[in-house]
N, C-alpha and C positions, 0 to 999 in steps of 0.2 A: 654601739658594737663592742667596744673596750670594755665596756662594763659587763655586758654578756660573757664575755671571755674569762673576765675576773670571776664571775660567780660559776661558771663552768670549770675552772681550774683549781677552784677552791678545795675540791674533794680530791685532786689528784697531784700527788707530791711523791718525787723520787728521793729516797733516803738514801744518802751516801754511805758506801762502805765503811767510811772512817768514823766509827763510834768511840767515843771517850771510854779509854778502859781503867782510869783512875782520875783521881781529882788532879790535874795539871797544876805545876807551879807556875807562878806567875809570868815568868819568862819563857814558859813554853807553851803558853795558851793557845797558840795558833798553830803547832805543830802536833799536838796529840792526836788530834782527830784524824790525822794520815797515818798514824802509827801502825792502824790494825790493817791498812792495805798494803803497808810496805811488809809488815810481817809474813803476812799470807802469801803475798807473791814471792819473796825469797824463799819462805819453808818449801814452797810448790816447785822453785827453781832448784834448791838442794836436793828434795826427794828424787828428780830425774835423774841425779848425778850418785845418788848415794851407793849404788851397787858397782859404780865403775870406777871410781877414784877415791882416794881418803877424802872423806867429808871435812876433817877438821881442816887440811889443808886448803881445799877449795873455800871454806867460809875465810880463811886468812887471805886468800890471795885476792878474794872478791869485797872483803870488807874493810881491809887494811888499805893505807892510803900508799903501800908500795915505797914510800919512801920518798916520794915525789909530792912536792906541793908548790904551788905558785900564788905567792901573794898578789892580790889583785885590789886594788882600792874601790871604795864606794863608788867615786867619782865615773872611774871605767866601767863598773856594773852599770850605773846609772845611764851611760852615754849608749852603751850596748843595748839598754831597753827602750831608749829614744829611738836607736836604729830600726828595732823591731816594729816599733809604733808607727813610723812611717811607711811601712807597708802591710798594716792592719787596722781594722774599723776598731779593735780594742784599744783601750788606753790602759799600759800596764804601768802603773804608777810605781817609780822608784822611790817608797819611803821607808820610813823604819822598819816597818812590820814585814815589807817584801825583802829587805836585806837582811832581815835576822835570821828569815827561812831560808835564803839562798845559801848563806853563810853556815847554816845548820846542816844543809845536806852537801855542803863541800868538806865540812870537816867530820861528819859523823855517818851520813848516808850515800857515801858515794857509791856503794855497791849495788844499791835501788836503782841508782840513776843506768849504771854499768848494764845491769839486767834488762832494764825496760828498752834500753837502747839496742841491746841484742835482739829483743823480741820486736822491735818496732819494725821491721822490714816484713813481718809475716804480713802486718794489718795497715800500716801507714799509705801503702797504695790505694788500697781499699778504702780506706777514710777519706783521703783526699779525693777520690773519686766521687762518692756519696755526698761530701760536702760540697762540690762543686756543683753536682748535680741541683742541690738545693740552692745554690747561691749563698752559702753560708762561709764564713771565714775559715780558712784552711787551719789557723792555729787551733780550731775547737779539736783537733786529733788529739791534742793534750789532755784534754778534760779525761780522755780514757785511761790516761797513766795515773791521774789521782783518784778515779774511780775504782779501777781494779787492778791496777800495776800491768794492763795488757795481759790480763788471765781471765778467760771466759769462765772457769771454774769458781773464782771468788765469790763468795756470798757472807752478807753482812749478818749482823745480829739480828737487825732488823727482818732478814729476808729478801732484801735485795740482790739480784744475782746479775752474772754476765759482764761484759766487757763494759757497759754502761749501767751497771745495776738498776734496773729495772725492778721495783716493786712488783708483786704479782697482779694486783687489780690495774696498776698502771700499765704494766704490759698487755693485758687483755685490751685495755682500750687503745693501745696502737696496734694491735692486731697480731700479738705474740702469743700464740697458743701454746698450753700443756695438757698433757695427759700423762697415763702411766709410763709412757716409754721416750716422748720427747719433752724438753722445755725450749722453747725458741728465743726465751732470753738468753739462752747460751750459744745461739746461731749468730757467727760474728756480722754476717751480712744482714740478717733480717734486723736484729737488734741496732745495728748502726744506721740502719734505713729508719728505724723507729726513734731513735734519738735525734736525728737530723729533723723528722718532723716536730718532734715536741720542743726542741730547742728553737725554732722556726716560730713556733707558736708562741713560746715564752718570750722572743724579741719583739715580736707583734703587739704584745701587751705591754712591754715595759721600755721600747725603743732604747734600750741601755744593755750592752751586752752583759757587763759585771752584774747588773740586775737580774739579767736572765740566767746566769750562771748559780746566782745566790736561789732563785727558784727552783732550778733544777735540783739543787742541792735540799732545800728547807720545805719545798711547796710552794707554790703561789700564794697560799693561805698565810704563811707565816712572814712572807716578805709585805703582802698587802697591810697587814697588821703593823709591821715594823714602818712601812710607808707613812701610815696614818699616825703613829706615834712621834714619827719625827717631824710632823707639822707637812705632810704632804712633799717631801724633799723628791727630787727627780733622779739623783744618780745614787750610786752604791756608796761611796764612802760617806756621804752625807746620812745614808740611811742605817748604815752599817752598825752603830753603837746599839740600834733598837732589834737588830736581829738575833736569832739563838747563836748560843756560844760556838757551835761548830762552824757555823755560816759566815762568822766573823773572820774565820780562819780561811775559808774556801778559795775565795778570789785570792789570797795573798800566797796560796798554795799553787793554783793556776800560775800563777806570775813566776814563781819560784821554777817551776818545773818547764815553763816555755823558755826561760831564760837558760837552764841549764841544759835542756835538748838541743838549743840552737848553739850555745858556745861551749858546750862540753868538753870539745877539743883543747880551749884556750885553759882549762883548768886540769888538764892531762886526766880526762875522764872518758876512757876507751871503752866500746861496747864490748859485751863477751859474746862471741859468735856462738849462737845455740840454736837458730833456725833457719830454713831454708827461705829464701826471699820467696816474696809472693808470687814472682813472675814464673818461678818454676813449680807452681802449684797448679794443679788440675781437678777436675770434679766428674765423680760417675754416678749415672741415676739407676736406679734396680727398678724391672719391671715387676719383681716379686719381692717377697719378704727375704729377709738374709741376715745370717750372725755374723758379726766380725769376726769369731772364731772361725769360720768357714773360708772368710777372705784369707784370714792369716796363714791356714794351712795350704792354701792352693798358690798364693804369691809370695809367699816366705817373707811377710810384712809382720812385724811384732804387734801383739794384740793391743798392747799398752798403748803404742804408736798411732793405731787406727783411733783408738779411743780419745787420744790427746788431740788428735787432727779434727776431731767431731764431737767435740762437747755438748752439741744439742741433743744426743741420746744419752738417755738417764741411765742404761744399761748397754750390753753390747749387741741387742737386738735392733734390727734395722725394719721397722712394720712396712707392710705395702699400703701404698696411699696414692691418691689422684689430687694433685699432681704427685710424681713420685718422690720419694725421699733420695737424697744424694750425700754420697758422702766425698769429702776433700782429702786430698793427701800429695805428697810429692808426685811430680809428673811421670817418672818412670814406674812408680808403682801403680798409678791409677791406669798408666796405658798397659800394663799387665793384667791389671782387672778386667778392662774393656776387651781385651784379646781372648780371655779365658772365661767369658761370662758364663756359656753352655757348661764347663767344666763344674763352676761355682753353683749352678742350680742342681748339677747331678750329686755334687756333694752334700750339698743342703738337704735335698731328699732323703739320702742315704743316712744322714745322720739324724733328722728331725722327723722324718715319716714322708709316707706318700700316701696314695690313695689306695695301696694294695692292703689288704685285712692280713694280721697276723694271728695266731692262735697260741693260748698257752692253758696247760691243764693246771688246775688246783684241787686242793682236797679240803675239803670243809666237813663239818659236822651237822649232821641231820638233827634239826630242834625236835622232831616229832620221835623219830624212832632212836637216835643218839648213834646211828651208824656213821662211819666216816666215807663219803662217797666223793667221787670224782666230777668235777665239772668244768665244762669248756670255757674259757673267756675268750671271747673275741676283742682282738686290739685294731682300734680305727685312728687314723691320724685325720683328724676332720679339719679341712681349709675353710676356714671362715669366709661367707660369702656377703655381698651387700645386704642388708637390712635383717642380718641373722642376730640375734640377743642369745646370752647365755642359757636362758630358759628355755628357749626354743629349740637348741642343740641338745640339753640335757633331756627334752622330752622326747625328741627324735630317738634317741638312744637308749630311752627308757633308765635313765641314770638319773642322779641327782647333780645340782649345780654345785655343792659343797664337794661332792667327788671329781668332778671337772677341775676344781679350783686347787684342790689336793692333788692331782696327777699332774697337774701344768705349773703349780707353784705360784696362783694367782692370789693377788692379796684383796682382788675386787673383781665384781662381776662384769667390768670393763672388758669386751674383747674387739680386735680389729679386722678389717677386711685383708685377707692373704694369711692371718695368722693360721698356724698348725697347732691343733689341741690333739692330745693323746686321750683317747677314753678307750676303758675297759668296760665292755658290757656282754651280758650273758645271751642278749638279743642279738640275734643274726640280721644285719640290715644291708642296705645298698647304699654306700655314703653319696650323698647328692652331689651330681656333678657339677662343674662350674658353669655358668652361663655362658655361651659362646660369645667370643669377642666379635667387634664388628670388623671388617676387612680394613686392613691398614691403607692409609692414603698419603700422599706426598702432603707436604706443608711448607711453605715457603715464607722468608721474612723479607721484606724490603729496606735495605740499607738507608739510615737517615744520617743527616748531617751528626757528627762527634761519634758515630759507632765505630768500634772496634771488634776484631774478631773474638777476643775474651770478652768483650761485654755482650755480644750477640749469644756468646753460648752460656753465660752467667744467666742472662734474662730468660732464655728458655729452657734452663735447667737441664743442658745437654753438655757432655765434656768436650773440650776443644779437640782432643783426638778423634771423637765420634763426628764432630762437623766437618772436620779434614777430610773423613772418607766420605761424607755426603757429597762434599764438594771439592772434588780431586783437581779442577779445572779451575779453581780461582785462587788469586794471589792472596793469602790472607794477610800480607802487610801493605795491599794496597786495595782498599775497598772503594768502589765509586757509589754516591749518592744513586737512588734508584735501583741499584745491581739486586738481583734476587739470590739468596742464600737460603739452600734447602735445609731445613730444620729437623723435619721428621722424614 
């Protein structure tokens, strides 16, 4: 079985964000592969605040040591790593390489640690929940720090994307979809679930967490080659000299980040307060297509904030889907969105069109007589139905596919259920009516061991606010196994 897994995973490798930007000096060999992650993460952080405060002042405040420095001996660092090792299946070696990277971050990259500490409340609760669900070490949450700096939008030169830096093919293999509107590699929850499944498979192959991390970075194929060259050694440190240059620094980077995220206070490295904590977040799922701009206008929620909280969407358009696409945001904003859903739909239709036909007059030159004549153009807003393709829609309205693409700014012929297409046609037609929906039925979920109200809401893609309204008599802080929770 293990041999089959070796072959299967030879073709699937996740390329780390940290790519070498230049030929490193000998003493910085194991640090340079991480620099690209650091720079992108910090640049995105600075961009968020560029319009609010003096950027130079912010950089100085974040990147400088602030005049505070604590000298810590190598022996003290090693003892702290030993203490971490007693609580985890990882073996975080305290060797010269790991110590040099820890000191490098303390001396020159405090700003990065401060920023990721500030962002960690946004994701770490969810990471820990998923890791626990798959029976994986909690310390794997720090892997996302060295992969993306806790930024879903970060993309490597090789094309790896998201918090966990999935390559396109690897993402597809683990169920992460991509189309013109969404890229699930940037969905924090779905990508974390995929990363957990991938890491669990890798550990199942190697039986050594450090080798599993190396395979996550370089791909199982490269690790298998290194093992063979090493004379079939079984541990990361024995195999390490035969691994790709970048991967030789990957585990030491993980050790350094794990240490600093755990003992940051002892080095006077404090988090930058930049994000709402995970427990204040909520989710809203839409039954129809929606533009983020519509949401922004109705609930006074800045468009750039909606986009930042929902990196899964490539644009500001939320297409209709089954199951429905959801947006995440601060509880108070999502609560407003839930309460004003009808107003959102009305405004969306008024801006982007309804089934009502509009008319416009145009003047054109007759190709036979040369006379200028007036024509009436019917403007339709066609709502895409299940099974429709662009060619079928174009034929129905007697226009071309290219014309529809030009009117709607489409780069491909791909269209999606619920999408509104503006169409200008000389032909008067009756737009096809949507198929009637089946009558709504109540649906219930039976509480299982370990379930929480938030977990049930997330699992069934419904906001906690909506779930509370469906279950007004239930104490959300005290659920009983076997209890029925209404979810639809």
